C-alpha positions in Angstrom: -43.9 -42.9 -18.3 -40.3 -43.8 -19.2 -38.3 -45.8 -16.7 -34.6 -46.5 -16.4 -33.4 -50.1 -16.4 -29.9 -51.2 -15.8 -28.2 -54.4 -16.9 -24.8 -55.4 -15.7 -22.4 -57.2 -18.1 -18.8 -58.0 -17.3 -18.9 -55.7 -14.3 -20.1 -52.8 -16.3 -23.6 -51.3 -15.8 -25.6 -50.3 -18.9 -28.7 -48.2 -18.3 -31.4 -47.6 -20.8 -34.8 -46.1 -20.9 -38.0 -48.1 -21.4 -41.4 -46.9 -22.1 -42.9 -50.4 -21.7 -43.5 -52.5 -18.6 -40.6 -52.4 -16.2 -41.2 -56.0 -15.2 -40.9 -57.1 -18.8 -37.8 -55.0 -19.4 -36.2 -56.4 -16.3 -37.1 -60.0 -17.4 -35.4 -59.3 -20.7 -32.3 -57.8 -19.2 -32.0 -60.8 -16.8 -32.4 -63.2 -19.7 -29.7 -61.4 -21.8 -27.3 -61.3 -18.8 -28.0 -65.0 -18.1 -27.2 -65.9 -21.7 -24.0 -63.9 -21.6 -23.0 -65.6 -18.3 -23.7 -69.1 -19.9 -21.3 -68.3 -22.7 -18.7 -66.9 -20.3 -18.9 -69.9 -18.0 -18.6 -72.3 -20.9 -15.4 -70.6 -22.0 -16.6 -70.6 -25.6 -15.3 -67.1 -26.5 -12.0 -65.4 -26.0 -13.2 -61.8 -25.8 -16.1 -59.9 -24.3 -17.3 -59.0 -27.8 -17.2 -62.7 -28.9 -19.2 -63.6 -25.7 -21.9 -61.0 -26.5 -22.1 -62.1 -30.1 -22.4 -65.8 -29.1 -25.1 -64.9 -26.6 -26.9 -62.9 -29.2 -26.8 -65.9 -31.6 -28.1 -68.2 -28.8 -31.0 -65.7 -28.1 -31.8 -65.5 -31.9 -31.8 -69.3 -32.0 -34.2 -69.5 -29.1 -36.4 -66.9 -30.8 -36.5 -68.8 -34.1 -37.3 -72.1 -32.4 -40.2 -70.5 -30.5 -41.4 -68.8 -33.7 -41.2 -72.1 -35.6 -43.1 -73.9 -32.8 -45.7 -71.1 -32.9 -46.2 -71.5 -36.6 -46.6 -75.2 -36.3 -49.1 -74.7 -33.5 -51.1 -72.2 -35.6 -51.1 -74.6 -38.6 -52.3 -77.5 -36.3 -55.0 -75.4 -34.8 -56.1 -74.2 -38.2 -56.3 -77.8 -39.5 -58.2 -78.9 -36.4 -60.7 -76.0 -36.8 -61.3 -76.9 -40.4 -62.0 -80.5 -39.4 -64.4 -79.4 -36.7 -66.2 -77.0 -39.1 -66.5 -79.8 -41.7 -67.8 -82.2 -39.0 -70.4 -79.6 -37.8 -71.5 -78.8 -41.4 -72.0 -82.5 -42.3 -73.9 -83.2 -39.0 -76.4 -80.3 -39.1 
């Protein structure tokens, strides 16, 4: 069932429909609003659009850092599994 979620940015409410988990959508909207607020508080951007773009770039950077960390973790786990399999094969 679709649910309505509202995010407030710059005193303006934006409502959208989500078909997923409401708690997850709320967590995402809070994260986005928090990132926009960080940019606003830092005074890094002269306009609202600039603030939103900088927040989006910060969010994208966070995403790519997590994705890279995940890839490193998967490679590490793969390597460790190979070592364990070799150890099991040579000791049986």
